[in-house]
C-alpha positions in Angstrom: -0.1 0.0 -0.1 1.1 3.6 -0.6 2.3 5.4 2.5 2.3 9.3 3.0 4.1 11.4 5.5 2.1 12.9 8.3 3.3 15.8 10.4 2.2 15.3 13.8 1.2 18.4 16.2 4.4 17.4 18.1 6.5 18.0 15.0 7.4 14.3 14.6 6.6 13.1 10.9 5.4 9.4 10.4 4.4 7.4 7.5 0.8 6.4 7.4 -1.2 4.3 5.2 -4.7 2.9 4.8 -5.4 -0.4 6.3 -5.8 -3.6 4.4 -9.1 -5.4 4.5 -7.3 -8.5 6.4 -5.9 -5.8 8.9 -9.3 -4.5 9.6 -10.7 -8.2 10.1 -8.0 -9.0 12.5 -8.6 -5.9 14.4 -12.4 -6.7 14.6 -11.5 -10.2 15.6 -9.1 -8.9 18.7 -11.7 -6.4 19.6 -14.3 -9.0 20.0 -11.9 -11.1 22.1 -11.3 -8.1 24.4 -15.1 -7.4 25.0 -15.0 -8.2 28.6 -11.7 -6.4 29.2 -12.2 -2.8 29.3 -8.7 -1.9 30.1 -7.4 -3.6 26.9 -6.1 -1.1 24.1 -7.3 -3.5 21.4 -7.8 -2.0 17.9 -6.3 1.6 18.3 -3.1 0.3 19.5 -3.0 -2.2 16.7 -3.8 0.2 13.8 -0.9 2.0 15.1 1.5 -0.9 15.5 0.4 -1.9 11.7 1.5 1.8 10.7 4.8 1.0 12.5 5.5 -2.0 10.4 4.3 -4.8 12.6 2.5 -7.8 10.7 1.4 -9.9 13.8 -1.6 -8.6 15.8 0.1 -9.4 19.1 3.4 -7.4 18.1 1.2 -4.7 16.7 -0.9 -4.2 19.8 2.4 -4.2 22.0 4.1 -1.5 19.4 1.0 0.5 19.5 0.7 0.6 23.2 4.2 1.8 23.5 3.8 4.6 21.1 0.6 5.6 22.6 2.4 5.8 25.9 5.3 8.1 24.3 2.7 10.4 22.4 0.2 12.9 23.7 -3.6 12.7 22.7 -3.2 15.2 19.8 -0.6 13.0 18.3 -2.9 10.1 18.6 -6.0 11.8 17.1 -4.1 13.1 14.2 -2.9 9.6 13.3 -6.2 7.8 14.0 -8.1 10.3 11.9 -5.9 10.1 9.1 -5.6 6.2 9.2 -9.4 5.9 9.0 -9.7 8.5 6.3 -7.1 6.7 4.3 -8.8 3.3 4.8 -12.3 4.5 3.5 -13.9 4.8 6.9 -14.7 7.4 9.4 -14.9 11.1 9.3 -13.4 12.6 5.9 -13.1 9.3 4.2 -13.4 8.8 0.6 -16.0 6.7 0.0 -16.4 4.4 -3.1 -19.6 5.2 -5.2 -22.2 2.3 -5.1 -24.9 1.9 -7.5 -28.2 2.1 -5.9 -30.7 -0.8 -5.9 -33.7 -0.7 -8.2 -37.1 -2.3 -7.8 -36.7 -4.4 -10.6 
């Protein structure tokens, strides 16, 4: 996938990209497993870990947690919003045109 540089409010520049369908599916699966654990970071940390180049869910989650602990909320919000937009969901995301169903 194509990455783009994103300058964070802290001044750091990181490479971001949209998530693949497989990554979204793996995040959803992990979030379902964490439904009864309100303290688990889950999907948000995994998204960031995938941006950091991790390919395994647990590795991505651990890397994402470390990144989140080292950055403030402004950086987190900026990264999260851009990943969602590049992935085609969330506020400001480019949506694919879909033909409407007909009554035929």
